[in-house]
Structures are given as structure tokens and as C-alpha cells.
C-alpha positions in Angstrom: -14.2 45.7 -3.6 -17.0 44.8 -1.2 -19.1 47.8 -0.3 -18.2 46.8 3.8 -15.0 47.2 3.1 -15.0 50.5 1.1 -16.8 51.9 4.0 -14.1 51.0 6.6 -11.4 52.5 4.3 -13.1 55.3 3.4 -13.5 55.9 7.4 -9.9 54.9 7.8 -9.0 57.8 4.6 -11.2 60.2 6.6 -9.8 59.4 10.1 -5.8 60.2 8.9 -7.3 63.7 8.3 -9.5 64.7 11.1 -9.3 68.5 11.0 -9.6 68.7 7.2 -12.6 66.1 7.4 -14.1 68.3 10.3 -13.7 71.1 8.5 -15.3 70.0 5.2 -18.2 68.6 7.2 -18.8 72.5 9.0 -20.1 73.7 5.5 -22.7 70.5 5.5 -23.5 71.2 9.6 -24.3 74.7 9.3 -26.4 74.0 6.0 -28.6 71.4 7.5 -29.0 73.1 10.6 -30.2 76.3 8.9 -32.4 74.2 6.6 -34.2 72.8 9.4 -34.3 75.9 12.0 -35.7 78.2 9.0 -38.1 75.7 7.5 -39.4 75.1 10.8 -40.2 78.3 11.6 -42.0 78.7 8.2 -44.1 75.8 9.1 -44.6 77.1 12.7 -46.0 80.6 11.3 -48.1 78.8 8.8 -49.7 77.0 12.1 -50.2 80.0 13.8 -51.8 81.6 10.9 -54.2 79.0 11.0 -54.9 79.1 14.3 -55.2 83.0 14.5 -57.7 82.6 11.4 -60.1 80.1 13.7 -59.4 82.5 16.9 -60.9 85.4 14.9 -64.3 83.5 14.6 -65.7 80.6 12.7 -67.6 80.9 9.3 -67.2 84.2 9.2 -67.7 86.9 6.5 -66.1 90.2 6.0 -67.6 93.1 4.4 -65.2 95.7 4.2 -65.8 99.7 2.2 -64.2 99.9 -1.0 -60.8 97.8 -2.0 -58.5 96.9 0.3 -55.2 99.0 0.4 -52.0 97.4 0.0 -50.3 99.6 2.4 -52.5 98.6 5.5 -50.8 96.0 7.1 -53.3 95.2 9.7 -57.1 95.2 10.0 -56.9 97.9 12.4 -54.7 100.1 10.0 -57.1 99.2 6.8 -59.9 100.4 8.9 -58.3 103.5 10.0 -57.2 104.2 6.4 -61.0 104.2 4.9 -61.6 108.1 4.8 -65.2 107.3 3.4 -67.2 104.6 4.3 -69.9 103.1 2.0 -71.1 100.9 4.6 -73.8 102.1 7.1 -75.8 101.0 9.8 -78.6 100.4 7.9 -76.5 97.8 5.9 -75.8 95.8 9.2 -79.8 96.0 10.5 -80.4 94.7 6.4 -78.2 91.9 6.6 -79.6 90.9 10.2 -82.8 90.2 8.4 -82.8 86.1 7.8 -85.7 86.8 5.4 -83.1 88.6 3.2 -80.1 87.0 3.7 -81.2 83.2 4.8 -77.7 81.8 5.2 -76.2 84.4 7.4 -76.8 83.6 11.5 -75.5 86.8 13.0 -74.3 90.2 11.9 -72.1 92.8 14.1 -70.6 96.0 13.0 -67.7 98.1 13.9 -66.6 101.9 13.7 -62.8 102.0 14.4 -60.6 105.1 15.3 -57.8 106.2 17.2 -58.1 107.5 20.6 -56.3 108.4 23.5 -57.4 106.6 27.0 -56.6 108.3 30.3 -56.8 106.7 33.7 -55.4 108.7 36.3 -51.7 109.7 35.4 -51.5 106.7 32.6 -52.3 107.0 29.2 -52.2 105.1 26.0 -52.7 105.5 22.5 -55.4 102.5 21.1 -57.8 101.6 18.9 -61.3 102.9 19.4 -63.8 100.3 18.5 -67.7 101.4 18.7 -69.4 97.7 18.2 -72.6 96.4 19.1 -73.7 93.8 21.2 -73.9 90.8 18.9 -70.0 91.4 18.4 -68.7 88.5 21.2 -70.6 85.7 19.4 -70.1 86.2 16.3 -66.3 87.1 16.7 -65.7 84.2 19.3 -64.7 87.2 21.8 -65.7 87.1 25.3 -65.2 89.1 28.3 -63.6 87.2 31.4 -64.8 89.9 33.7 -67.6 91.8 34.2 -70.3 92.3 31.2 -70.0 93.3 27.6 -72.1 96.4 25.8 -75.8 95.7 25.9 -79.1 96.8 23.9 -79.7 98.9 26.5 -76.3 100.6 26.4 -76.6 101.0 22.3 -80.3 102.7 22.6 -79.3 104.9 25.6 -75.6 105.7 23.9 -74.2 104.9 27.2 -70.6 105.8 27.9 -69.2 102.5 28.8 -66.4 100.5 27.7 -64.7 97.1 27.8 -60.8 96.9 27.5 -58.6 94.5 26.1 -56.1 92.9 27.9 -53.0 95.4 27.1 -55.1 98.7 27.5 -55.8 97.1 31.0 -52.3 96.4 31.6 -51.4 99.7 30.3 -53.9 101.6 32.5 -54.4 99.7 35.6 -51.6 98.8 38.0 -51.6 95.1 39.0 -54.4 94.0 41.4 -56.5 97.0 41.1 -60.0 96.1 39.8 -60.9 97.8 36.7 -64.8 97.5 36.8 -66.6 100.4 37.5 -63.9 102.4 37.2 -64.0 105.6 35.0 -61.4 106.4 32.2 -61.6 109.3 29.8 -61.4 108.5 25.9 -60.4 111.8 24.1 -61.4 113.5 27.3 -65.0 111.9 27.5 -65.3 110.3 30.3 -66.6 106.3 30.3 -67.3 103.3 32.8 -65.5 100.1 32.3 -67.9 97.8 32.4 -65.8 94.7 31.3 -62.2 92.9 30.6 -61.7 91.0 27.4 -60.4 87.6 27.2 -56.6 87.9 25.9 -56.5 86.8 22.2 -53.2 86.0 20.1 -51.5 88.7 18.3 -51.2 88.4 14.6 -50.5 90.5 11.5 -54.4 90.5 10.9 -55.2 92.0 14.2 -54.4 92.7 17.8 -57.6 92.5 19.9 -55.6 93.0 22.8 -54.9 96.4 21.9 -58.4 98.1 21.9 -61.2 99.5 23.7 -65.1 98.6 23.1 -67.6 100.9 23.3 -71.3 101.1 21.9 -71.5 101.7 18.1 -74.1 104.7 18.8 -71.8 106.2 21.3 -68.7 106.1 19.0 -70.7 107.7 16.5 -72.7 110.2 18.4 -70.2 111.3 21.6 -66.6 110.6 19.9 -66.5 110.6 16.4 -68.5 111.6 13.6 -69.8 108.8 10.9 -72.6 109.7 8.7 -72.9 109.6 5.1 -74.5 112.1 2.6 -78.0 110.3 3.7 -77.6 111.0 7.3 -77.3 107.1 8.3 -74.4 106.2 10.5 -71.2 105.0 8.9 -69.4 101.5 9.9 -65.8 100.2 9.3 -66.6 96.8 8.7 -69.4 94.3 9.0 -68.6 90.7 10.1 -71.3 88.0 9.6 -71.4 84.5 10.8 -72.8 82.0 8.3 -75.0 79.5 9.4 -72.1 76.4 8.7 -69.1 76.4 6.9 -70.8 75.0 4.2 -72.7 78.1 3.3 -70.1 80.2 3.3 -70.4 81.2 -0.4 -74.0 81.3 -0.4 -74.0 83.7 2.4 -71.3 85.8 0.4 -73.5 85.7 -2.8 -76.9 87.1 -1.0 -74.7 89.4 1.0 -73.4 91.0 -2.2 -76.6 91.0 -3.7 -78.7 92.8 -0.9 -75.8 95.8 -0.7 -75.8 95.9 -4.4 -79.6 96.6 -4.4 -79.2 98.9 -1.4 -76.1 100.8 -2.8 -78.1 101.4 -6.0 -75.6 99.2 -8.2 -78.3 98.2 -10.7 -76.4 97.2 -13.7 -73.7 94.7 -14.4 -71.1 97.4 -15.2 -71.2 99.2 -11.6 -68.4 98.2 -9.6 -68.8 97.0 -5.8 -68.3 100.0 -3.5 -67.4 97.0 -0.9 -65.5 94.2 -0.5 -66.8 90.9 0.2 -64.6 88.0 1.7 -65.1 84.9 3.8 -62.9 83.5 6.4 -61.5 80.8 4.0 -60.7 83.6 1.4 -58.3 85.5 3.9 -56.9 82.0 5.5 -56.0 81.1 1.8 -54.2 84.1 1.0 -52.4 84.2 4.5 -51.6 80.3 3.8 -50.2 80.8 0.6 -48.2 84.0 1.6 -46.7 81.8 4.4 -46.1 78.7 2.2 -44.0 81.2 0.0 -42.2 82.5 2.8 -41.3 78.9 4.2 -39.8 78.0 0.7 -37.9 81.1 0.6 -36.6 80.3 3.6 -35.6 76.9 2.8 -33.8 78.5 -0.2 -31.8 80.9 2.0 -30.8 77.7 3.6 -29.6 75.6 0.7 -27.1 78.0 -0.5 -25.3 77.1 2.7 -25.7 73.2 1.7 -24.5 74.4 -2.1 -21.2 76.0 0.0 -20.8 73.0 1.7 -20.8 70.8 -1.1 -18.3 72.6 -3.0 -16.3 72.3 0.0 -16.6 68.7 0.0 -15.9 68.5 -4.0 -12.6 70.4 -3.1 -11.5 68.6 -0.6 -12.5 64.9 -2.5 -10.1 66.7 -5.6 -7.2 67.6 -3.0 -7.5 63.7 -1.7 -7.7 62.1 -5.3 -4.7 64.3 -6.0 -2.5 63.5 -2.4 -3.5 59.5 -3.1 -2.7 59.2 -7.0 0.1 56.9 -6.1 -2.4 55.1 -4.1 -4.8 54.3 -7.0 -1.8 53.5 -9.2 -0.9 50.4 -7.0 -4.6 49.4 -6.5 -5.3 49.4 -10.3 -1.9 47.5 -10.7 -3.3 44.6 -8.2 -6.4 44.6 -10.0 -8.6 47.0 -8.6 -11.3 48.0 -11.5 -12.6 51.6 -12.4 -15.6 51.5 -10.5 -13.9 50.2 -7.3 -12.1 53.5 -7.3 -15.4 55.2 -8.5 -17.2 53.9 -5.1 -14.4 54.4 -2.9 -14.3 58.1 -3.3 -18.1 58.3 -3.8 -18.2 56.8 -0.7 -15.9 58.6 1.0 -17.9 61.9 0.3 -21.2 60.5 1.3 -20.1 59.6 4.6 -18.4 63.2 4.8 -22.0 64.5 3.7 -24.0 62.1 6.0 -21.9 62.3 9.0 -22.2 66.2 8.6 -25.9 65.7 8.1 -26.8 63.9 11.1 -24.9 66.5 13.1 -26.8 69.3 11.3 -30.1 67.7 12.3 -29.1 67.5 15.7 -28.4 70.9 16.0 -30.9 72.4 14.2 -33.5 70.1 16.3 -32.0 71.4 19.3 -32.1 75.1 18.0 -35.5 74.8 17.1 -36.9 73.4 20.5 -34.5 76.0 22.0 -35.9 78.8 20.2 -39.5 77.5 20.9 -38.8 77.0 24.7 -37.1 80.5 25.0 -39.3 82.9 23.1 -43.1 81.8 24.1 -44.8 83.6 21.2 -42.4 82.1 18.4 -43.5 78.3 18.2 -41.2 77.0 15.6 -43.0 73.6 14.1 -40.5 70.6 13.8 -41.6 68.0 11.8 -40.4 64.7 10.5 -40.8 65.4 7.1 -38.4 68.5 7.4 -36.2 66.2 9.1 -36.4 63.4 6.0 -35.7 66.3 3.5 -32.6 67.7 5.2 -31.4 63.8 5.3 -32.2 63.6 1.7 -30.4 67.0 0.9 -27.3 65.7 2.7 -27.2 62.6 0.9 -27.9 64.2 -2.8 -25.1 67.0 -1.7 -22.7 64.1 -1.1 -23.2 62.4 -4.2 -23.5 65.1 -6.6 -20.7 66.8 -5.4 -18.6 63.6 -5.1 -19.1 62.4 -8.8 -16.4 64.3 -10.3 -13.6 63.7 -8.1 -14.5 59.8 -7.7 -14.6 59.9 -11.6 -11.2 62.0 -12.0 -9.6 59.0 -9.8 -11.5 56.0 -11.7 -10.2 57.8 -14.8 -6.2 57.7 -13.8 -4.2 55.9 -15.8 -2.2 53.6 -13.4 1.4 53.6 -15.0 1.1 57.6 -15.2 -0.5 57.0 -11.3 2.4 54.9 -10.2 4.9 57.5 -11.4 3.3 60.5 -9.7 5.5 61.5 -6.7 
């Protein structure tokens, strides 16, 4: 029997039992659409993470006190979880010396704590970040209104503040110019001098929910932050390497400098700080999101497995119902491979039609979710669609083999006697 003729026979057989064929394909449709949607979600998260890593700055080296805590879910929560910081403002000044760390272009520090911010009758709980004037250039994060903290603000310990976008929305009604207004941070009055640009929110940080004040002000007027030598402590130090190719060199120079400053002379002395490059953080986050994508794909694959079992079940029923037909075909000269091919084609057609419908539903769902939810950007790629199509074909082939083999092995005499 020719292949094309087998396809027409298969379509005719499936058309006879439309309801049964449709319900059989439903499992494949759900499975394929789930694979496309969930894998697209995982790939979307990967793309967002990569975009956000670029958004926090370029060629960054993070210096943090102690070791990272596993229960700190965001950058702010980690920085607030550090009870005793081992980093000081003296470390910041030393790192800013190009003679000691030639591959570091710029350095800034941040002292993070919780605080209550009040304007009029409005108040909000947020992060209060004491920073240096170099923060915008190092973190690639600039004000869109007003100005940022200046060197004079640092020297005079001025009570000035730059607001993140979320804090602005919480405190000020629409249309009110915040520049020059007086807010209170932990009951201490501050003058608003700037509003920062809007940043994307990630698990790494939320730079919209923060108030920036001079580092010197945060350490003297709001919070207590000194080490045993009397030097002011900082929560984290950000440094910017001269070039991406010099990230590792910059990290090595920073480690050597800080070990020397912290009196870690011997090789057995453990570092009391953690140095991570932007590449390190990006690779960790990308590996985690890749695992998430695989996990989501495996969950969706369970639906495909169920759909495949449904195909096998229906094909076995079809073999039983058409036993006499198989006997007649063998009696008039049909070979074993013809019967095998016939039932395999029927199983694959069920799977392929279900797969195509599932691809359309999955793609439409992915586009719909992306349009409906602004912050959730699902990434629909050609590789995902090809993978779904391959899965669909493989399911039909795999789960159609046993019924097809069983049909091809029927004895023609026994099949003709079957009622």
C-alpha cells in the first residue's frame, strides 16, 4: 500500500469516530500548549535576568562583608541582614586609589537600613541608602528630576534626599513637584533634591523602593555605623572595572588590597569579605533560570505522557474493533508491514494534528499573557516550537508502535473468525 493511500485511509478511519479522535487529541493539545507556554515563561525569565544584570551597571565588582546568607532573597535584605560589617569607608577610599587598584575606574559605597519616610499625612516603610556622589556613574542610575548628592553634601553631612520612583508615588500626589519639599526620615527632616529614573524590579534589587541620602549623613544623623577602630562601616562597595576583560584582574587587585588592610597576612586566614563580579552573579542567576526552564518543561512533559498513553489506549481499542478488517486485508494480500504502517500513520496523525493545535493555542496564550501582563514577558522562540513539534511526532511514534505491532501480528484466519 502506498504511503499517500495509507494517509487517506487513516484520515477516513479517524473521521468515522470524530468524538473519540478529538478527545484523544485533547491530551496532546494540552501537553504541547503547556510545553510552549511554560518553556516560553522560563526563557522569558532568563531574558529578563540578563537585561536586569545589564541594567544594574556595567563591569561591576561587588564587595560584600562576610559571606552571603542563603536566606537573603534580595540585595537589600542581604545588606540589612549583615549585623556587623567588615567593610569601612576607609576601604572605599583605598579602592579609589588608582595606584593601588589600577583596573578599577570608579568606586562607590552604600549603607543600607530600614526607615520610615513621612510627607504630610502619607508615610511608607522603605530602604534608606547612604551613598557617595559617585553612585550614579558606577551603578548607571541617574536622576530624572533635580540633582543627586554632591561632594559638598557629603562633606557637610547635609540632610538631602533623592527618591526612588515607588517612594515618590507613595508619598506625593500626582502633579506635585517633590523638589524642594521636606520629608522626614525616622523623624529627621530632609530636603528632596532629586527623583531617580525608574528601574526594572528583580529578585536582585528594587531600586525604585529606596531613598538615597549622603553616606556621611546616614552614618552620623540617622544610624550608628562604626567599627572598633572608629571608622564608618558600609554595607556594600561597588566598583567599576576599566573594561569587561579586566573584571578578573580588578577582583584580584581588590582582594589583595582588602586582605592587606584587614590584616589577613597568612594564606590560612579566611577572607572576612566576599568579592563577586557582575559576570559571576549573572552566571549564577542564568544557571538558576535555566534549571527553572528545564523544570517547567518537565512538568509540561507529564501532560504529553498522559496524552501519549491516551493515544495508545485508543489505538488498542481501534485494533480490537477492526480485527476483522485486518483479517480481510491480510487475506487479499496485505503484508505485515502494510498493517504496521497503517496503524502507525493513524497514531502519528492524531499526535501531529493535536500538536499543531497545541502549538497554535500555546503561541496565542504566550502572546496574550505578554500583552496582558506588562511585567511578565514570555519569550516565544522558533526552537521552542520546533521542540514541541518534535515531541508531538515522537509521542505519536512511540505510543503507536505497540498497537501497530499487535495489529500486524494478528493471524488472518483468527482475525476473520473474530466477531
